[in-house]
Residue frames as a rotation matrix with the C-alpha (Angstrom) as fourth column:
PRO 1
-0.513 0.832 -0.212 78.32
0.854 0.520 -0.025 100.94
0.089 -0.194 -0.977 115.47
GLY 2
0.064 0.573 -0.817 77.45
0.614 -0.668 -0.420 104.57
-0.787 -0.475 -0.395 116.17
GLU 3
-0.430 -0.303 -0.850 78.55
-0.395 -0.784 0.479 106.01
-0.812 0.542 0.217 112.82
PHE 4
-0.110 0.389 0.915 76.64
0.777 0.608 -0.166 105.81
-0.620 0.692 -0.369 109.56
ASN 5
-0.900 -0.099 -0.424 75.99
-0.188 -0.790 0.584 107.72
-0.393 0.605 0.692 106.36
LEU 6
0.034 0.969 0.244 72.61
0.395 0.211 -0.894 108.37
-0.918 0.126 -0.376 104.82
VAL 7
-0.958 -0.285 0.003 72.15
0.095 -0.308 0.947 108.70
-0.269 0.908 0.322 101.07
VAL 8
0.061 0.989 -0.136 68.97
0.157 -0.144 -0.977 110.30
-0.986 0.038 -0.164 99.75
VAL 9
-0.899 -0.294 0.324 68.30
0.335 0.013 0.942 109.90
-0.282 0.956 0.087 96.04
GLU 10
0.109 0.929 -0.354 65.71
0.179 -0.369 -0.912 112.09
-0.978 0.036 -0.206 94.38
GLY 11
-0.679 -0.322 -0.659 64.98
-0.547 -0.376 0.748 112.19
-0.489 0.869 0.079 90.68
GLY 12
0.151 0.715 -0.682 63.28
-0.981 0.192 -0.016 110.50
0.120 0.672 0.731 87.80
HIS 13
0.883 0.320 0.344 62.66
-0.373 0.922 0.101 106.79
-0.285 -0.217 0.934 87.51
LYS 14
0.779 -0.609 -0.148 65.78
0.204 0.469 -0.860 106.15
0.593 0.639 0.489 85.40
ALA 15
-0.021 -0.822 0.569 68.15
-0.492 -0.487 -0.722 108.09
0.871 -0.295 -0.394 87.68
VAL 16
0.237 0.179 0.955 66.82
-0.964 0.165 0.208 106.46
-0.120 -0.970 0.211 90.85
LYS 17
0.988 0.140 0.068 67.07
-0.124 0.973 -0.195 103.01
-0.094 0.184 0.978 89.27
PHE 18
0.463 -0.886 -0.034 70.70
0.032 0.056 -0.998 103.70
0.886 0.461 0.054 88.26
MET 19
-0.156 -0.546 0.823 71.68
-0.797 -0.422 -0.431 104.84
0.583 -0.724 -0.369 91.76
LYS 20
0.580 0.445 0.683 69.93
-0.770 0.573 0.281 101.90
-0.267 -0.688 0.675 93.40
LYS 21
0.953 -0.265 -0.148 71.83
0.161 0.855 -0.494 99.42
0.257 0.447 0.857 91.21
LEU 22
0.192 -0.936 0.295 75.10
-0.191 -0.330 -0.925 101.25
0.963 0.122 -0.242 91.84
VAL 23
-0.148 -0.233 0.961 74.77
-0.933 -0.288 -0.214 101.32
0.327 -0.929 -0.175 95.61
MET 24
0.509 0.479 0.715 73.18
-0.748 0.658 0.092 97.91
-0.426 -0.581 0.693 96.13
ARG 25
0.962 -0.042 0.269 75.00
0.152 0.904 -0.401 95.80
-0.226 0.426 0.876 93.51
ARG 26
0.712 -0.674 0.195 78.13
0.227 -0.042 -0.973 97.39
0.664 0.737 0.123 92.07
ILE 27
0.137 -0.674 0.725 79.86
-0.784 -0.522 -0.337 98.77
0.605 -0.523 -0.600 95.16
LYS 28
0.112 -0.205 -0.972 81.67
0.349 0.924 -0.155 96.08
0.930 -0.322 0.175 97.15
TRP 29
0.571 0.210 0.793 80.82
-0.537 -0.635 0.555 97.09
0.621 -0.743 -0.250 100.71
GLY 30
0.794 -0.284 0.537 82.44
-0.364 0.485 0.795 94.13
-0.486 -0.827 0.282 102.44
SER 31
0.622 -0.602 -0.501 85.61
-0.589 0.061 -0.806 94.05
0.515 0.796 -0.317 100.35
ASP 32
0.965 -0.264 0.008 87.83
0.213 0.796 0.566 91.07
-0.156 -0.544 0.824 101.17
ASP 33
0.375 -0.885 0.274 91.00
0.655 0.044 -0.755 92.41
0.656 0.463 0.596 99.56
GLN 34
0.736 -0.249 -0.629 93.45
0.487 -0.451 0.748 93.98
-0.470 -0.857 -0.211 101.96
GLY 35
0.632 -0.496 0.596 95.28
0.410 -0.439 -0.799 96.72
0.658 0.750 -0.074 100.07
SER 36
-0.196 -0.791 -0.579 98.21
0.976 -0.101 -0.193 98.67
0.094 -0.603 0.792 101.43
ASP 37
0.225 0.360 0.905 96.25
0.308 -0.908 0.284 101.91
0.924 0.215 -0.315 101.84
ASP 38
-0.815 -0.566 0.125 97.39
0.114 -0.367 -0.923 104.17
0.569 -0.738 0.364 104.65
ASP 39
-0.252 0.810 0.530 93.75
-0.844 -0.452 0.288 104.79
0.473 -0.375 0.798 105.65
ASP 40
0.598 0.472 -0.648 93.18
-0.180 0.867 0.465 101.08
0.781 -0.161 0.603 106.32
ASP 41
-0.190 -0.771 -0.608 96.33
0.597 0.401 -0.695 100.84
0.779 -0.495 0.384 108.42
ALA 42
-0.829 -0.091 0.551 95.39
-0.272 -0.797 -0.540 103.93
0.488 -0.597 0.636 110.41
ALA 43
0.156 0.968 0.198 91.89
-0.802 0.007 0.597 102.58
0.576 -0.252 0.777 111.06
ASP 44
0.503 -0.026 -0.864 93.28
0.239 0.965 0.110 99.25
0.830 -0.262 0.492 112.26
ALA 45
-0.538 -0.818 -0.205 95.78
0.483 -0.100 -0.870 100.95
0.691 -0.567 0.449 114.56
SER 46
-0.666 0.320 0.674 93.10
-0.573 -0.798 -0.187 103.13
0.478 -0.510 0.715 116.15
GLY 47
-0.931 0.305 0.200 91.11
0.068 0.685 -0.726 100.07
-0.358 -0.662 -0.658 117.24
ASP 48
-0.499 0.784 -0.369 88.24
-0.854 -0.370 0.366 100.42
0.151 0.497 0.854 114.79
ALA 49
-0.523 0.340 0.781 85.58
-0.383 0.725 -0.572 98.00
-0.761 -0.599 -0.249 116.04
SER 50
0.400 0.769 -0.499 83.82
-0.807 0.037 -0.590 97.67
-0.436 0.638 0.635 112.66
GLY 51
-0.211 -0.584 0.784 86.41
-0.146 0.812 0.566 95.19
-0.967 0.005 -0.256 111.39
GLY 52
-0.929 -0.182 -0.322 85.54
-0.322 -0.031 0.946 95.89
-0.182 0.983 -0.030 107.76
ALA 53
-0.573 0.789 0.223 81.86
0.708 0.613 -0.351 95.08
-0.413 -0.043 -0.910 108.26
ASN 54
-0.765 0.317 -0.560 80.67
-0.450 -0.886 0.113 97.79
-0.460 0.338 0.821 105.88
ARG 55
-0.603 0.633 0.485 77.21
0.738 0.674 0.038 97.21
-0.303 0.381 -0.873 104.51
CYS 56
-0.917 0.397 -0.046 74.44
-0.375 -0.815 0.442 98.93
0.138 0.422 0.896 102.66
VAL 57
-0.638 0.769 -0.036 70.82
0.695 0.555 -0.458 98.69
-0.332 -0.317 -0.888 103.76
MET 58
-0.675 0.518 0.525 67.83
0.092 -0.647 0.757 100.27
0.732 0.559 0.390 102.03
VAL 59
-0.927 0.318 -0.200 65.68
0.166 -0.129 -0.978 101.90
-0.337 -0.939 0.067 104.68
TRP 60
0.068 0.983 -0.173 62.83
0.171 -0.182 -0.968 103.26
-0.983 0.037 -0.180 102.54
GLU 61
-0.956 -0.239 0.172 61.82
0.208 -0.135 0.969 103.38
-0.208 0.962 0.179 98.90
GLY 62
-0.031 0.995 0.094 58.79
0.884 0.071 -0.462 105.17
-0.466 0.069 -0.882 97.56
THR 63
-0.336 0.010 0.942 57.38
0.670 -0.700 0.246 108.29
0.662 0.714 0.229 96.01
ILE 64
-0.512 0.173 -0.841 56.71
0.632 -0.588 -0.505 111.67
-0.582 -0.790 0.192 97.56
PRO 65
0.483 0.859 0.168 54.13
0.752 -0.309 -0.582 114.26
-0.448 0.407 -0.796 96.40
ARG 66
0.969 -0.198 0.147 56.69
-0.086 -0.829 -0.553 117.04
0.232 0.523 -0.820 95.74
ALA 67
0.280 -0.955 -0.100 60.42
0.381 0.206 -0.901 117.50
0.881 0.214 0.422 95.50
ALA 68
0.802 -0.043 -0.596 62.29
0.589 -0.112 0.801 117.90
-0.101 -0.993 -0.064 98.78
PHE 69
-0.102 -0.920 -0.379 65.44
0.556 -0.368 0.745 119.47
-0.825 -0.135 0.549 97.28
SER 70
0.760 0.368 -0.536 65.84
-0.159 -0.695 -0.702 122.32
-0.630 0.619 -0.470 94.84
């Protein structure tokens, strides 16, 4: 609940559209399959409260007057 990642996408219309589709549609955030990855087992053993409730939420979408990154 207290941890999150923020993704900022800056670019032309085509690049932003590609990233939006990738993040919002193609990535399975709430994956149901339980693989035998060591990371998953370690997270379960440490008492991770998220319980696999990964999700992606768009906070803001719009244009800015000038580029923020070089």
